[in-house]
N, C-alpha and C positions, 0 to 999 in steps of 0.2 A: 535965730530969734530964741531964747528960752521960756519956759513958763515961770510965773510969778511966784514968789515964795506966798504960802499961805501960813495962816497963823494957826499952830496945833493946841486946838481945845476940842472941848468933846461937841461933835453935831449934833446938835437941838432936834433938826426934824429926823422922825426915824426912816422914813423911806432914803433919802439923802446916806444917813448913817450906813445902813443896809448895804446899798451902792459900793459905798466907801471901802467898808469892809469886805466885802465880798473880791474889790478890785485889789486893794491890797494885800489879802491874804495870798491871792494868784499870784500877784510879784513878788512876794516874800519869797513864797516857795519855789517860785521859777527861778531867784535868786539863791536860793540853799541847793538846787540843782544843778545851776551852772556851776558854782565855787568848787562841789563836789566832783564836778565833772573835770576842770578848768587846773584846778588845784589838787586833784585828789586826795582832799579832804574831808574827814568821817563828820557827817553835821546829822543831829536829830532837833526834828525842832516839832513843837506841841503850841496848837493854838486854841484858844478854848472863847468862845464867843459869846458875849452876854447872854446868849438864849440855852446855853450850857453845853451846846453841841462842840464835840472836839476834832480837830483836824490835825492830822501828824503827818510828818517826814521823816523818813530814816534814811541814809544815801546808802545801807546794806539791809540785810534780812537782821530779824528781831534779835538776832544773838548779838549785831552791833551795837542796837541800841542800848542793851545791858552793859556791853565793853566799854561805851560812849559814857553812861552814868556811872562805872564803876571809876574811870578813868578822872570823871570828872570830880568824884568823891577823893579822890587819893591825891589830887593835886590840890584840889582847894580848900581841903580840911574840914570842908564843910558836911555834915552830915545830911543826908537826903531821907533817910531813913532814919526814925527814932527808934527807939526801945519797942513800943508799940509793935511796928512794923516789923520787927527782929522776932518778936514774939508770936505774931501772925504766921511769919515764915516758919517760926520753927513747928507751931500748932501744925499746918500744912503739912510739914513733911513727917511730923507723928501719926495725922490722919492716914496719910500717901503708906506711911509703912500699916499702920493697923491694919487698913483696908486689901493690901499685900497678904497679911497671914491670914484674913477672912476669904480671900480668895482660894487662899492652898486648902484653908479648911474645909472650904464648901465643894471642892474637888475630891476631897479625901470622902466627904458624906457621899458624893457620889461614886464609888469607889474608885478614883483617879487617884493615880501616884500612888498609892499606898506599899508600894513596896519596898519605901525607905522607913516605912513607919515600924518600931520597936512592938514587942510584947505588950507592953505597958500603953502605950497609944494607943494600939490595936482593940486591947479592950475600953477603953474609955471611947472611943471611935463607935464597937458593937454598942455600946451602953447607951452612948447618946442616940443612935439611930433606932434603938429598942424603945426608948424614951419618946422619940420622933412618931414612930409606928404604933405606940399606944394613945398618942393624943390623936392621930388620923382616926385610929380604930374610933375613939370615942366622939370624935366629932360626926364622922359617918353615923354611928349609932343614933346621936342625937337627930342629924338630919332625915334619917329614916324614920325615926317617931315622928317627926315631925308633917313628913309628907302620909305617913298611916293615917295621923289624927287630922289630918287636912281630906283623904281620903274617904274618911269616916263621916265628917263633915257633909261633903258633897255627896256623898250616898244617902245621909240622913235627910238633905234639902230636898235630893233628886225623889225620895219616895212620898216628903209632904207635898212637892208641885205634883207629882202624878197623882195623888190620895185628892186635892185640891181640883186637878182639870174631871177626877172622874166623880167626884160629889157635885160640881157644878154641870156637867154632859147631865146628871140624874136629876138634877134642881131643872132641866131646861126641858126634860121627858116629862 
């Protein structure tokens, strides 16, 4: 005996809707896994709940998901990524390249990997290090001046409190 047909419409009771969502989500993921194993098919499934929570299944590692999406794109002719996303991809690549350059520059500033630098690059590196050192010395000087000023203020406060203590003791006698 089979189950009766139900009318496919939005479930108004939120508790029942959540239970149905959970059961059907698990069912569709199970079916995706089965078709992957039984038919050696590549499957990528994304479910986004009304709460915004996302559940995903892919028949292989992350590279497979990208391959599946690329194949979908090439066979359907539909663009998954618009120009904005393409520009973001290019921007990410540019930032990665800039980051790599900064990593190399940082290693040079630390004195690492400098054997490949020519005379001009070494002179520029030396100037950058000297400028940095001058900035550090200036900051250190300002810090020490502030410490000295604070010590003077503490000594003055200590003298004032000592004077008050002596004068209050003299008043009591």
